Structure formats: structure tokens, C-alpha cells
N, CA, C and O atoms as CSV, one atom per row, in Angstrom:
chain,resi,resn,atom,element,x,y,z
A,1,UNK,N,N,24.684,1.303,-19.072
A,1,UNK,CA,C,23.873,1.999,-18.084
A,1,UNK,C,C,22.523,2.351,-18.707
A,1,UNK,O,O,22.461,3.016,-19.741
A,2,UNK,N,N,21.441,1.898,-18.066
A,2,UNK,CA,C,20.097,2.200,-18.555
A,2,UNK,C,C,19.758,3.646,-18.241
A,2,UNK,O,O,19.991,4.125,-17.131
A,3,UNK,N,N,19.204,4.338,-19.235
A,3,UNK,CA,C,18.818,5.726,-19.016
A,3,UNK,C,C,17.511,5.825,-18.247
A,3,UNK,O,O,17.286,6.806,-17.538
A,4,UNK,N,N,16.645,4.824,-18.376
A,4,UNK,CA,C,15.397,4.778,-17.605
A,4,UNK,C,C,15.459,3.540,-16.728
A,4,UNK,O,O,15.674,2.429,-17.214
A,5,UNK,N,N,15.268,3.742,-15.430
A,5,UNK,CA,C,15.396,2.651,-14.470
A,5,UNK,C,C,14.103,2.440,-13.699
A,5,UNK,O,O,13.177,3.248,-13.774
A,6,UNK,N,N,14.058,1.351,-12.965
A,6,UNK,CA,C,12.923,1.048,-12.096
A,6,UNK,C,C,12.788,2.152,-11.051
A,6,UNK,O,O,13.770,2.562,-10.432
A,7,UNK,N,N,11.565,2.623,-10.866
A,7,UNK,CA,C,11.304,3.666,-9.888
A,7,UNK,C,C,11.291,5.069,-10.463
A,7,UNK,O,O,10.885,6.003,-9.772
A,8,UNK,N,N,11.727,5.253,-11.722
A,8,UNK,CA,C,11.723,6.577,-12.342
A,8,UNK,C,C,10.305,7.003,-12.694
A,8,UNK,O,O,9.467,6.173,-13.047
A,9,UNK,N,N,10.043,8.297,-12.594
A,9,UNK,CA,C,8.771,8.884,-13.019
A,9,UNK,C,C,8.907,9.205,-14.503
A,9,UNK,O,O,9.790,9.966,-14.900
A,10,UNK,N,N,8.025,8.621,-15.328
A,10,UNK,CA,C,8.098,8.830,-16.772
A,10,UNK,C,C,6.772,9.369,-17.298
A,10,UNK,O,O,5.743,9.292,-16.626
A,11,UNK,N,N,6.817,9.913,-18.508
A,11,UNK,CA,C,5.634,10.412,-19.188
A,11,UNK,C,C,5.587,9.760,-20.565
A,11,UNK,O,O,6.618,9.628,-21.224
A,12,UNK,N,N,4.392,9.348,-21.003
A,12,UNK,CA,C,4.231,8.638,-22.272
A,12,UNK,C,C,4.181,9.656,-23.404
A,12,UNK,O,O,3.449,10.642,-23.329
A,13,UNK,N,N,4.970,9.410,-24.462
A,13,UNK,CA,C,5.068,10.335,-25.587
A,13,UNK,C,C,4.124,9.996,-26.730
A,13,UNK,O,O,3.627,10.900,-27.402
A,14,UNK,N,N,3.866,8.712,-26.965
A,14,UNK,CA,C,3.049,8.304,-28.105
A,14,UNK,C,C,2.086,7.199,-27.697
A,14,UNK,O,O,2.245,6.564,-26.655
A,15,UNK,N,N,1.087,6.986,-28.542
A,15,UNK,CA,C,0.140,5.904,-28.316
A,15,UNK,C,C,-1.139,6.397,-27.677
A,15,UNK,O,O,-1.343,7.599,-27.509
A,16,UNK,N,N,-1.997,5.458,-27.323
A,16,UNK,CA,C,-3.311,5.823,-26.783
A,16,UNK,C,C,-3.229,6.409,-25.389
A,16,UNK,O,O,-4.172,7.061,-24.941
A,17,UNK,N,N,-2.113,6.191,-24.686
A,17,UNK,CA,C,-1.927,6.721,-23.342
A,17,UNK,C,C,-1.032,7.963,-23.333
A,17,UNK,O,O,-0.434,8.289,-22.308
A,18,UNK,N,N,-0.940,8.652,-24.467
A,18,UNK,CA,C,-0.069,9.823,-24.589
A,18,UNK,C,C,-0.412,10.867,-23.527
A,18,UNK,O,O,-1.575,11.222,-23.336
A,19,UNK,N,N,0.626,11.350,-22.839
A,19,UNK,CA,C,0.447,12.365,-21.812
A,19,UNK,C,C,0.316,11.828,-20.407
A,19,UNK,O,O,0.424,12.590,-19.446
A,20,UNK,N,N,0.084,10.527,-20.260
A,20,UNK,CA,C,-0.055,9.951,-18.919
A,20,UNK,C,C,1.315,9.835,-18.253
A,20,UNK,O,O,2.335,9.613,-18.905
A,21,UNK,N,N,1.297,9.995,-16.916
A,21,UNK,CA,C,2.511,9.845,-16.136
A,21,UNK,C,C,2.387,8.641,-15.227
A,21,UNK,O,O,1.296,8.292,-14.776
A,22,UNK,N,N,3.520,8.012,-14.963
A,22,UNK,CA,C,3.531,6.875,-14.056
A,22,UNK,C,C,4.942,6.517,-13.663
A,22,UNK,O,O,5.914,7.052,-14.195
A,23,UNK,N,N,5.034,5.604,-12.725
A,23,UNK,CA,C,6.321,5.155,-12.224
A,23,UNK,C,C,6.678,3.814,-12.870
A,23,UNK,O,O,5.812,2.956,-13.039
A,24,UNK,N,N,7.939,3.637,-13.226
A,24,UNK,CA,C,8.397,2.386,-13.817
A,24,UNK,C,C,8.457,1.341,-12.713
A,24,UNK,O,O,9.178,1.502,-11.728
A,25,UNK,N,N,7.679,0.249,-12.892
A,25,UNK,CA,C,7.652,-0.787,-11.866
A,25,UNK,C,C,8.516,-1.987,-12.214
A,25,UNK,O,O,8.876,-2.769,-11.333
A,26,UNK,N,N,8.856,-2.141,-13.500
A,26,UNK,CA,C,9.609,-3.332,-13.912
A,26,UNK,C,C,10.241,-3.105,-15.272
A,26,UNK,O,O,9.630,-2.507,-16.158
A,27,UNK,N,N,11.472,-3.586,-15.437
A,27,UNK,CA,C,12.107,-3.630,-16.759
A,27,UNK,C,C,11.994,-5.070,-17.242
A,27,UNK,O,O,12.592,-5.975,-16.658
A,28,UNK,N,N,11.221,-5.283,-18.315
A,28,UNK,CA,C,10.989,-6.635,-18.817
A,28,UNK,C,C,12.240,-7.166,-19.506
A,28,UNK,O,O,12.685,-8.279,-19.225
A,29,UNK,N,N,12.804,-6.371,-20.405
A,29,UNK,CA,C,14.056,-6.724,-21.072
A,29,UNK,C,C,14.802,-5.422,-21.366
A,29,UNK,O,O,14.525,-4.396,-20.745
A,30,UNK,N,N,15.731,-5.460,-22.295
A,30,UNK,CA,C,16.542,-4.275,-22.574
A,30,UNK,C,C,15.721,-3.128,-23.159
A,30,UNK,O,O,16.086,-1.965,-22.990
A,31,UNK,N,N,14.614,-3.437,-23.847
A,31,UNK,CA,C,13.860,-2.405,-24.546
A,31,UNK,C,C,12.476,-2.117,-23.973
A,31,UNK,O,O,11.908,-1.065,-24.266
A,32,UNK,N,N,11.920,-3.009,-23.173
A,32,UNK,CA,C,10.541,-2.844,-22.701
A,32,UNK,C,C,10.484,-2.658,-21.191
A,32,UNK,O,O,11.281,-3.223,-20.442
A,33,UNK,N,N,9.511,-1.845,-20.766
A,33,UNK,CA,C,9.312,-1.620,-19.342
A,33,UNK,C,C,7.831,-1.513,-19.025
A,33,UNK,O,O,7.020,-1.186,-19.891
A,34,UNK,N,N,7.491,-1.791,-17.779
A,34,UNK,CA,C,6.107,-1.737,-17.318
A,34,UNK,C,C,5.951,-0.468,-16.487
A,34,UNK,O,O,6.685,-0.245,-15.525
A,35,UNK,N,N,4.970,0.368,-16.881
A,35,UNK,CA,C,4.692,1.623,-16.187
A,35,UNK,C,C,3.325,1.495,-15.534
A,35,UNK,O,O,2.361,1.089,-16.182
A,36,UNK,N,N,3.237,1.837,-14.256
A,36,UNK,CA,C,1.982,1.697,-13.509
A,36,UNK,C,C,0.898,2.586,-14.113
A,36,UNK,O,O,1.099,3.785,-14.308
A,37,UNK,N,N,-0.257,1.979,-14.406
A,37,UNK,CA,C,-1.401,2.719,-14.914
A,37,UNK,C,C,-1.355,3.043,-16.389
A,37,UNK,O,O,-2.231,3.753,-16.884
A,38,UNK,N,N,-0.367,2.548,-17.109
A,38,UNK,CA,C,-0.218,2.819,-18.542
A,38,UNK,C,C,-0.284,1.507,-19.306
A,38,UNK,O,O,0.233,0.490,-18.843
A,39,UNK,N,N,-0.917,1.525,-20.474
A,39,UNK,CA,C,-1.046,0.361,-21.354
A,39,UNK,C,C,-1.822,-0.759,-20.658
A,39,UNK,O,O,-1.400,-1.916,-20.653
A,40,UNK,N,N,-2.954,-0.394,-20.075
A,40,UNK,CA,C,-3.811,-1.364,-19.399
A,40,UNK,C,C,-4.657,-2.105,-20.428
A,40,UNK,O,O,-5.200,-1.499,-21.352
A,41,UNK,N,N,-4.762,-3.421,-20.261
A,41,UNK,CA,C,-5.586,-4.259,-21.143
A,41,UNK,C,C,-6.487,-5.131,-20.279
A,41,UNK,O,O,-6.213,-5.365,-19.102
A,42,UNK,N,N,-7.568,-5.605,-20.892
A,42,UNK,CA,C,-8.466,-6.526,-20.203
A,42,UNK,C,C,-8.098,-7.936,-20.638
A,42,UNK,O,O,-8.045,-8.237,-21.830
A,43,UNK,N,N,-7.843,-8.803,-19.649
A,43,UNK,CA,C,-7.439,-10.172,-19.939
A,43,UNK,C,C,-8.471,-11.123,-19.358
A,43,UNK,O,O,-8.894,-10.979,-18.211
A,44,UNK,N,N,-8.867,-12.088,-20.161
A,44,UNK,CA,C,-9.810,-13.106,-19.703
A,44,UNK,C,C,-9.020,-14.214,-19.019
A,44,UNK,O,O,-8.147,-14.837,-19.624
A,45,UNK,N,N,-9.339,-14.451,-17.741
A,45,UNK,CA,C,-8.577,-15.403,-16.936
A,45,UNK,C,C,-9.465,-16.583,-16.588
A,45,UNK,O,O,-10.600,-16.420,-16.141
A,46,UNK,N,N,-8.930,-17.761,-16.800
A,46,UNK,CA,C,-9.629,-18.992,-16.453
A,46,UNK,C,C,-9.440,-19.273,-14.971
A,46,UNK,O,O,-8.351,-19.051,-14.441
A,47,UNK,N,N,-10.474,-19.757,-14.288
A,47,UNK,CA,C,-10.310,-20.043,-12.851
A,47,UNK,C,C,-9.345,-21.201,-12.618
A,47,UNK,O,O,-9.298,-22.152,-13.398
A,48,UNK,N,N,-8.583,-21.109,-11.545
A,48,UNK,CA,C,-7.634,-22.149,-11.177
A,48,UNK,C,C,-7.824,-22.458,-9.688
A,48,UNK,O,O,-7.335,-21.723,-8.830
A,49,UNK,N,N,-8.537,-23.548,-9.389
A,49,UNK,CA,C,-8.800,-23.849,-7.982
A,49,UNK,C,C,-7.546,-24.226,-7.185
A,49,UNK,O,O,-7.518,-24.060,-5.965
A,50,UNK,N,N,-6.515,-24.727,-7.860
A,50,UNK,CA,C,-5.293,-25.093,-7.150
A,50,UNK,C,C,-4.573,-23.850,-6.613
A,50,UNK,O,O,-4.008,-23.877,-5.519
A,51,UNK,N,N,-4.598,-22.763,-7.393
A,51,UNK,CA,C,-3.969,-21.516,-6.952
A,51,UNK,C,C,-4.935,-20.629,-6.188
A,51,UNK,O,O,-4.524,-19.641,-5.579
A,52,UNK,N,N,-6.204,-20.970,-6.215
A,52,UNK,CA,C,-7.199,-20.188,-5.498
A,52,UNK,C,C,-7.633,-18.931,-6.231
A,52,UNK,O,O,-8.134,-17.994,-5.610
A,53,UNK,N,N,-7.446,-18.899,-7.567
A,53,UNK,CA,C,-7.848,-17.724,-8.332
A,53,UNK,C,C,-9.216,-17.956,-8.958
A,53,UNK,O,O,-9.545,-19.055,-9.404
A,54,UNK,N,N,-9.993,-16.892,-8.976
A,54,UNK,CA,C,-11.287,-16.972,-9.628
A,54,UNK,C,C,-11.140,-16.486,-11.064
A,54,UNK,O,O,-10.234,-15.717,-11.385
A,55,UNK,N,N,-12.035,-16.940,-11.911
A,55,UNK,CA,C,-11.993,-16.544,-13.307
A,55,UNK,C,C,-12.677,-15.205,-13.524
A,55,UNK,O,O,-13.281,-14.643,-12.611
A,56,UNK,N,N,-12.573,-14.708,-14.736
A,56,UNK,CA,C,-13.234,-13.465,-15.084
A,56,UNK,C,C,-12.336,-12.573,-15.917
A,56,UNK,O,O,-11.326,-13.016,-16.464
A,57,UNK,N,N,-12.715,-11.329,-16.003
A,57,UNK,CA,C,-11.955,-10.353,-16.778
A,57,UNK,C,C,-11.199,-9.458,-15.805
A,57,UNK,O,O,-11.798,-8.818,-14.941
A,58,UNK,N,N,-9.876,-9.419,-15.953
A,58,UNK,CA,C,-9.040,-8.620,-15.067
A,58,UNK,C,C,-8.272,-7.583,-15.881
A,58,UNK,O,O,-7.966,-7.797,-17.054
A,59,UNK,N,N,-7.965,-6.448,-15.235
A,59,UNK,CA,C,-7.123,-5.434,-15.858
A,59,UNK,C,C,-5.668,-5.790,-15.595
A,59,UNK,O,O,-5.286,-6.133,-14.476
A,60,UNK,N,N,-4.860,-5.702,-16.658
A,60,UNK,CA,C,-3.456,-6.058,-16.549
A,60,UNK,C,C,-2.619,-4.976,-17.217
A,60,UNK,O,O,-2.994,-4.450,-18.265
A,61,UNK,N,N,-1.489,-4.648,-16.608
A,61,UNK,CA,C,-0.576,-3.676,-17.198
A,61,UNK,C,C,0.409,-4.413,-18.093
A,61,UNK,O,O,1.077,-5.351,-17.659
A,62,UNK,N,N,0.492,-3.976,-19.351
A,62,UNK,CA,C,1.383,-4.613,-20.322
A,62,UNK,C,C,2.627,-3.744,-20.536
A,62,UNK,O,O,2.598,-2.541,-20.278
A,63,UNK,N,N,3.716,-4.355,-21.008
A,63,UNK,CA,C,4.951,-3.585,-21.241
A,63,UNK,C,C,4.799,-2.580,-22.377
A,63,UNK,O,O,3.979,-2.758,-23.277
A,64,UNK,N,N,5.598,-1.531,-22.318
A,64,UNK,CA,C,5.638,-0.496,-23.345
A,64,UNK,C,C,7.102,-0.303,-23.727
A,64,UNK,O,O,7.993,-0.468,-22.895
A,65,UNK,N,N,7.346,0.048,-24.988
A,65,UNK,CA,C,8.717,0.227,-25.454
A,65,UNK,C,C,9.307,1.496,-24.851
A,65,UNK,O,O,8.619,2.509,-24.722
A,66,UNK,N,N,10.586,1.436,-24.482
A,66,UNK,CA,C,11.203,2.567,-23.804
A,66,UNK,C,C,11.343,3.792,-24.693
A,66,UNK,O,O,11.511,4.899,-24.183
A,67,UNK,N,N,11.279,3.621,-26.016
A,67,UNK,CA,C,11.359,4.777,-26.910
A,67,UNK,C,C,10.076,5.599,-26.883
A,67,UNK,O,O,10.063,6.738,-27.349
A,68,UNK,N,N,8.996,5.034,-26.342
A,68,UNK,CA,C,7.719,5.739,-26.281
A,68,UNK,C,C,7.510,6.480,-24.967
A,68,UNK,O,O,6.442,7.052,-24.750
A,69,UNK,N,N,8.500,6.482,-24.091
A,69,UNK,CA,C,8.402,7.218,-22.839
A,69,UNK,C,C,9.637,8.097,-22.671
A,69,UNK,O,O,10.693,7.832,-23.246
A,70,UNK,N,N,9.479,9.148,-21.870
A,70,UNK,CA,C,10.606,10.021,-21.527
A,70,UNK,C,C,10.541,10.282,-20.026
A,70,UNK,O,O,9.466,10.264,-19.425
A,71,UNK,N,N,11.687,10.521,-19.441
A,71,UNK,CA,C,11.735,10.765,-18.008
A,71,UNK,C,C,11.108,12.126,-17.707
A,71,UNK,O,O,11.249,13.074,-18.480
A,72,UNK,N,N,10.411,12.205,-16.568
A,72,UNK,CA,C,9.711,13.429,-16.175
A,72,UNK,C,C,10.624,14.289,-15.322
A,72,UNK,O,O,11.184,13.825,-14.329
A,73,UNK,N,N,10.771,15.558,-15.720
A,73,UNK,CA,C,11.596,16.498,-14.974
A,73,UNK,C,C,10.692,17.320,-14.063
A,73,UNK,O,O,9.930,18.148,-14.561
A,74,UNK,N,N,10.748,17.122,-12.741
A,74,UNK,CA,C,9.852,17.852,-11.843
A,74,UNK,C,C,10.127,19.355,-11.793
A,74,UNK,O,O,9.233,20.131,-11.453
A,75,UNK,N,N,11.352,19.779,-12.127
A,75,UNK,CA,C,11.677,21.204,-12.086
A,75,UNK,C,C,10.933,21.972,-13.179
A,75,UNK,O,O,10.453,23.082,-12.947
A,76,UNK,N,N,10.838,21.378,-14.372
A,76,UNK,CA,C,10.169,22.047,-15.487
A,76,UNK,C,C,8.734,21.589,-15.661
A,76,UNK,O,O,7.926,22.300,-16.258
A,77,UNK,N,N,8.402,20.401,-15.143
A,77,UNK,CA,C,7.062,19.849,-15.311
A,77,UNK,C,C,6.848,19.243,-16.674
A,77,UNK,O,O,5.706,19.032,-17.083
A,78,UNK,N,N,7.921,18.959,-17.387
A,78,UNK,CA,C,7.825,18.414,-18.745
A,78,UNK,C,C,8.707,17.172,-18.875
A,78,UNK,O,O,9.462,16.822,-17.968
A,79,UNK,N,N,8.588,16.520,-20.029
A,79,UNK,CA,C,9.445,15.384,-20.337
A,79,UNK,C,C,10.845,15.895,-20.672
A,79,UNK,O,O,11.010,17.019,-21.147
A,80,UNK,N,N,11.834,15.066,-20.421
A,80,UNK,CA,C,13.212,15.471,-20.675
A,80,UNK,C,C,14.016,14.266,-21.149
A,80,UNK,O,O,13.639,13.115,-20.927
A,81,UNK,N,N,15.130,14.563,-21.804
A,81,UNK,CA,C,16.038,13.503,-22.227
A,81,UNK,C,C,17.093,13.285,-21.145
A,81,UNK,O,O,17.319,14.138,-20.286
A,82,UNK,N,N,17.730,12.119,-21.213
A,82,UNK,CA,C,18.704,11.732,-20.190
A,82,UNK,C,C,20.085,11.676,-20.823
A,82,UNK,O,O,20.265,11.118,-21.905
A,83,UNK,N,N,21.057,12.261,-20.135
A,83,UNK,CA,C,22.442,12.184,-20.557
A,83,UNK,C,C,23.267,11.519,-19.467
A,83,UNK,O,O,22.831,11.411,-18.321
A,84,UNK,N,N,24.452,11.080,-19.831
A,84,UNK,CA,C,25.368,10.449,-18.884
A,84,UNK,C,C,26.548,11.390,-18.672
A,84,UNK,O,O,27.148,11.874,-19.631
A,85,UNK,N,N,26.875,11.646,-17.402
A,85,UNK,CA,C,27.981,12.535,-17.071
A,85,UNK,C,C,29.012,11.753,-16.274
A,85,UNK,O,O,28.662,10.989,-15.374
A,86,UNK,N,N,30.261,11.943,-16.601
A,86,UNK,CA,C,31.353,11.268,-15.910
A,86,UNK,C,C,31.884,12.188,-14.816
A,86,UNK,O,O,32.306,13.311,-15.091
A,87,UNK,N,N,31.860,11.711,-13.585
A,87,UNK,CA,C,32.347,12.503,-12.456
A,87,UNK,C,C,33.866,12.398,-12.342
A,87,UNK,O,O,34.496,11.574,-13.006
A,88,UNK,N,N,34.443,13.243,-11.490
A,88,UNK,CA,C,35.898,13.280,-11.320
A,88,UNK,C,C,36.447,11.974,-10.759
A,88,UNK,O,O,37.568,11.578,-11.079
A,89,UNK,N,N,35.641,11.295,-9.909
A,89,UNK,CA,C,36.111,10.039,-9.322
A,89,UNK,C,C,35.909,8.832,-10.227
A,89,UNK,O,O,36.216,7.709,-9.828
A,90,UNK,N,N,35.397,9.041,-11.443
A,90,UNK,CA,C,35.228,7.955,-12.404
A,90,UNK,C,C,33.842,7.355,-12.448
A,90,UNK,O,O,33.578,6.494,-13.287
A,91,UNK,N,N,32.939,7.784,-11.563
A,91,UNK,CA,C,31.569,7.268,-11.568
A,91,UNK,C,C,30.737,7.969,-12.631
A,91,UNK,O,O,30.989,9.120,-12.987
A,92,UNK,N,N,29.739,7.248,-13.126
A,92,UNK,CA,C,28.814,7.811,-14.105
A,92,UNK,C,C,27.498,8.138,-13.401
A,92,UNK,O,O,27.030,7.364,-12.566
A,93,UNK,N,N,26.906,9.275,-13.734
A,93,UNK,CA,C,25.607,9.658,-13.202
A,93,UNK,C,C,24.713,10.097,-14.351
A,93,UNK,O,O,25.181,10.556,-15.393
A,94,UNK,N,N,23.407,9.941,-14.128
A,94,UNK,CA,C,22.432,10.378,-15.122
A,94,UNK,C,C,22.070,11.837,-14.852
A,94,UNK,O,O,21.902,12.240,-13.701
A,95,UNK,N,N,21.951,12.626,-15.924
A,95,UNK,CA,C,21.606,14.038,-15.798
A,95,UNK,C,C,20.505,14.380,-16.798
A,95,UNK,O,O,20.361,13.723,-17.829
A,96,UNK,N,N,19.718,15.433,-16.474
A,96,UNK,CA,C,18.749,15.955,-17.421
A,96,UNK,C,C,19.497,16.736,-18.494
A,96,UNK,O,O,20.387,17.525,-18.179
A,97,UNK,N,N,19.140,16.522,-19.768
A,97,UNK,CA,C,19.815,17.198,-20.866
A,97,UNK,C,C,19.541,18.697,-20.861
A,97,UNK,O,O,20.416,19.484,-21.223
A,98,UNK,N,N,18.337,19.106,-20.455
A,98,UNK,CA,C,17.967,20.517,-20.534
A,98,UNK,C,C,18.718,21.375,-19.517
A,98,UNK,O,O,19.123,22.494,-19.829
A,99,UNK,N,N,18.905,20.849,-18.293
A,99,UNK,CA,C,19.503,21.658,-17.245
A,99,UNK,C,C,20.876,21.171,-16.787
A,99,UNK,O,O,21.637,21.931,-16.188
A,100,UNK,N,N,21.194,19.912,-17.066
A,100,UNK,CA,C,22.446,19.347,-16.579
A,100,UNK,C,C,22.381,18.913,-15.120
A,100,UNK,O,O,23.384,18.497,-14.540
A,101,UNK,N,N,21.194,19.014,-14.536
A,101,UNK,CA,C,20.984,18.647,-13.138
A,101,UNK,C,C,20.963,17.125,-12.994
A,101,UNK,O,O,20.429,16.423,-13.853
A,102,UNK,N,N,21.545,16.622,-11.906
A,102,UNK,CA,C,21.616,15.180,-11.686
A,102,UNK,C,C,20.235,14.620,-11.341
A,102,UNK,O,O,19.460,15.249,-10.620
A,103,UNK,N,N,19.943,13.428,-11.866
A,103,UNK,CA,C,18.673,12.759,-11.609
A,103,UNK,C,C,18.781,12.011,-10.284
A,103,UNK,O,O,19.675,11.187,-10.091
A,104,UNK,N,N,17.862,12.309,-9.385
A,104,UNK,CA,C,17.829,11.620,-8.096
A,104,UNK,C,C,17.064,10.318,-8.262
A,104,UNK,O,O,15.892,10.328,-8.637
A,105,UNK,N,N,17.722,9.199,-7.985
A,105,UNK,CA,C,17.085,7.896,-8.187
A,105,UNK,C,C,16.522,7.331,-6.918
A,105,UNK,O,O,15.953,6.239,-6.927
């Protein structure tokens, strides 16, 4: 079970974008994820007339390692860690470590 999933609100802990918040838009692999508005780079793109794209310099969001982000807890307004709780019916749910409150996905 992934502790950080697509659609979660996260906050960046380290790097040049430290303190920025954004929503997870994609999980690239087991360790990397793409967060909207974080880790933006300028990429030089060659024009491709077959696809109808023009060339130039475009802003692109690059993946960031999941260890450099933490889930955002709206109740406290701070970053929080994620724990896994086993319910009585056998299902697993994600909870905030600080409060034990279930994470709404």
C-alpha cells in the first residue's frame, strides 16, 4: 500500500522548492512522483510538424523522490507522516501519525 497516492496534497521538505505545496498528479514508479507546480524545469523542444507542435522553450514538471515530500494535514496546517491502520473488517486505511485521523482520499 502506497502511503502517498495520486491526488494527495503534499508539501516539499527539501530541495529548491522547499515549503511548496501541490497535488500529486502521477506516480512515475515506486519511488518517484510528479507534483503540480514543483520541480519545474525549462526544456528545449524541437518543432515537430507531424504532431503539430512548435519548437521553443517550455516549462515541464519533473518527478521528485517521495522521501522529499510529506502529506499535508489540513487540520494542523503542517506536514505529517502516514501510518497504516487495520480496521475490524480486515481493510487497511491510511491515517495521520500525529492525530490518528483517517486520510480522506
